N, C-alpha and C positions, 0 to 999 in steps of 0.2 A: 245613878251614876255607874258607868261600867267599871269593872275591876281592872286596874292597869296591868295586873299580872295575867289576866285572861287573854289568850291569843285572839279569841274572837272579838274581844273588846278593842284590841289594837286594830283589827281589820275594819271595824265599824268606824273608828276615829279616822283612819286613813281615807276611807270612802267619803266620809263627811267632809274632810279637808279638801279632797279632790273636787267634790261638788261645789263647795264654796269658792274655790279658785276658778272653776269654770263660770260660775255666776258673775264673778267680779271682772272677768276678762271680756265682757261684752256680749256673752251669749252666743249660741250657734256653734259652740265648740264641743266635739264629742268628749264625753266623760269616760275616763279609763278607770277601771276598778282593779283591786288586787287580783281578782279571779282572771283578769285578762293578761296578767303578767306571764310572759313566756309562751303565749298562744300565737301561733302562726296560721293565718288563713290559707286553706288549700286552694291552689290554682293550677290550671292545666299548663303544661309547657308549650312553648312556641318554637317551631322549627326555624332554621335559618332562612328558608325561602319565605315563610309566612312573615317573619320579622322584617325581612327586606321589603316585601310588598307593602306592609303597613307604613314603612317610611317612604316608599316610592310614591304611593298614592297621595301623599301630602306634600310631595316635592314638586313645585311648579316647573322647575327646569326639566324634570323627567316627563311631566305631562305635556309640555310644549314639544319636546323631542318625539314623544310617542305619537302625538297628533300629526306632526309633519311626516313622520315615517309611515303611519297608517294611511294618510291621504295619498302619499306617493305610491305605495303598494297598490292601493285600490285604483288609482289612476292608471297605473301600468297594466293591471289586469283587465280593466274595462276600457282601455284606450280606443280600440276600434269602434266601440259603441258610443263613446263620448265625443270623439273627433267629429266636427261638423262637416268636414270634407275629406276626400281621399288625399293623403299627404303627397302622393306622387302625381296627382292630376294637375297639370298646368292650366288652371282655370282662367287666370288673368294674363296668360301669355300674350294675347292680342294687344294688351295695353302696355306691354313692356317696350320702351324706346331706349336703346343703349345710350343715346346721346342726351336726351331730354328727360326721360322718365325711366331709369333702369330699375327702380324699385316701386311698384304700385303702392300707394299709401293706404291707410286704414279706411274702411267704408263699411256700410251695412252688410252683414254676413261675413266680413273679414275684419274683425276688431283689431288685429295686429298687422294688417296688411299682408303683402305677399313678398316672396323673395325674387331674385333676378330671373327665375324661371317661371314666375307666375303661380307658384304653389302657396297655399295658405300657411302662414307661419304658425298660427295657433294650432292647427291640426298636426303640423310637423312636431311641435313641442310636445303635444299630448302623446302622439304615437312614439316619439323619441324617448319618452320616459320608460317604455317597455324595454327598448334596447339597452338603455343605461342600467336598468335594474338587473337584466339578465347578465350583463358583463360584470357588474359589481358583485352580485351574489355568486355567480359561477366561479369567478376568480378567487373569492374568499373561501368557497368550499374546497376548491382544489388546493389552495395554499394551506388550508386547515388540515386536509388529509396528508399532505406532504410533511407539515410540521408535526402532526401526531406521530407519523412513522419515525421521523428522526428523533423527536423528543422522547418517545417511548424507548427506543433503542439506547439512547444515551442515559436516560434516567433509570432504566431497569437493570442494565448490565454494568454500567460504570466502567472503571478501568480503561483499557486501551480503546474500547469501543466508544466510550464517552469522549476521550481525547480526540479521536479521529473525527467524530461527528461535529464536535464543537469547533474544531479548527476549520472545517469546511463552512460551518455557519459563520464564524468570524470573518472569513474571507468574503462571504456574500454580504455581510453587514458593512464591510469596509467600503463597498462600492455604493455610491448614491443610488437610491431606489429607482428614481426616474431614469437615470443613465443606464442602469442595469436592464430595466424593462425596455428601454429604447433599443439597446444592443440586441436583446433576445428577439424582439419583434422585427428588427431589421434583417436578421438572419433568414427569415422566412422568404421563400421564393415569391410568394404573392400575399399581399396584405389582405387580411380578412378579420372578421370579428373574433375568430378562434385564436388567431395569433396574439391579439390583445389580451384575451383571457389567459392564455398560457404564460405570456410575458409577465403579467401582473401577479399571477399565482406564484410563479417562481420567486418573485420579489418578497412575497408575504411568508414563504416557507420558513426562513430563519427566525422571524418574529415569533411564530407559534412554537417553533422547536425550542428556542431558549426558554420561553415561558413555561412550557410543559416540562422540560427537563428540570428546571428549578423546583417546580411543584412536586415532581416525583422524587427528587432527592430529599425533600423535606418529609415525604411520606415514608421513605425507606427507614428512617430512624424513629417512626412513630410506634407507639405501644402495640397497636393492633397488628402491625406488620411483623414486629418482633415476636408477638405471641403466636402468629400463624406459622412462622418459621420454626419456633420451638415445638409446635405440635406436629411438624413434619409435612405441612401443606406444600404441594408442588410449587416451584418458583413461577411457572406460567400462571397458575391460579392466583398466586399472590399479586402478580403484576396486573392481570386483567380483571380481577374481582375486587381487589382492595386498593392498590396504588393508583391505577389509571382512573377509575370512577371518581375517586376523591381528589383528583388533580385537575379535573376538567372545568371546574367552576371559573377560575381566572381566564382560561382559554376561551370559553364561551363568551364571557364578557368582552374580552379583547376582540372577538370576531365582529361585534357590533361597531367597534371603532375602525376596524380594518375595512369594513364595507365602505365607510366614508372615504378612506384613503384610496380604495380601489376605484371608486367612481371618479375621483379627481384624476388619478393616474390614467384611467381609460379615456377620459376627456382630453388629457394632454396628448396621448398617443394618437387619438383620432384627429386632433387639431394639427398634429405634425404630418398627417397623411398616412399613418401606419394602421389605421383602422379599416373598417369596411369601405371599399371605394365606391360602392353602389349607393348614391345619394337618394335613390328611391326608397330606401329604408333609412329614415332619418335617425340621427343620434346627436345628442347635445354637443359633444366635442366636435363632431363633424360639421355641425351647423356653425360653430364658432370659426372653424377653418374656412368655410365657404364665405363667411361674412367679411373676411379681411380686406378684399379689394374695395369694399364700400364702407369701411369703418369711419371715415371722416365725414362723408356726406350723409350716410344712413347708419348711425351707430346703434339704432334699435335692433338691427339684425344680429349684433353680437351681444347686446345687453340682455335680451330675453333668455337665450340659452345659458348665459353666464349666471344670471340670477337663479335659474332653476338648479344649476349645479351647486351653487353656494347654499341655497336653502336646504336642499336634500342632504348635502354633506353635513350641514349644521344640525339637522334633525338627528341623524345617526350619531353624531358626536355627543350631543346633549344627552341622548338616551344611554349611550355607552358609559359616559362619565358618571351619570347618576347611578347606573347599575353597579359600577365599580365601587363607588362610595357606600352604597347600601349593603354590599356584601363584604366590605372591609371591616373586620372586627375592631380595628383601632378607631374607626369613625363612629362606632356605636357606643363608645364609652361615655 
């Protein structure tokens, strides 16, 4: 019998009691001993990006958005190789009869039929994806650059610079985005693809500027920025090496959502006739506008490009919302 005053005897009795408890609980339970008390297993740390990716790859919403976006980008890149016909070639024009048959129906080799000029609709949809991608991405990039400039000025300097920049941003945000883009595009002497890109980019600038400014103001009061100032680091180095890189995360995530908005706004401007007037270079919004005279008798002319716009915008939106949730510290609790 173990001595009750012996510490080793107490340890043996505790281990025996733990083993008995594990046996009576149904088995398969790990037995903890006194030696395990206070022991913490070593494990490697996980970065924010790695943690976000672990969550995203198990998120079906993100996977659906990523799949749609990837297919759209690949389709736009290889559009000339995938399209079965030349989108500007009026192959079925001899069959177009303005009174009896203005829109040739679907047939072999033309699964979606042709438009009023005898051009293959499927080929125009495929090639039009490239124009839509170019407008959406370029408008987002230009808007991002403008927003980074204004947001960096406001967040880095503060004071009267912050006040002036933010009042300009507030004025821009007070105007409906589509109305502002329409006004800017209408100023151009001649409608083109670049007028649409510039108009949409200007609309996106205040969104990025406010977001970056808020992130940089939070960084100004952080410990590492205060430590850098205490050590005498130049203000420009603090802004561009410490504050700006740590503030770009929310802005990059927001850019994925802005691409979806840019695609919709570009389609709206092209629908209103402010986009590229040359219909030999198809674009989904332009195709919607051309389909209006035939919307009642031949709604498919408008349905197909509208579905393409909806699906692509949905893909970017799902991916952007999933990224924002995965990178948000509050959602990881």
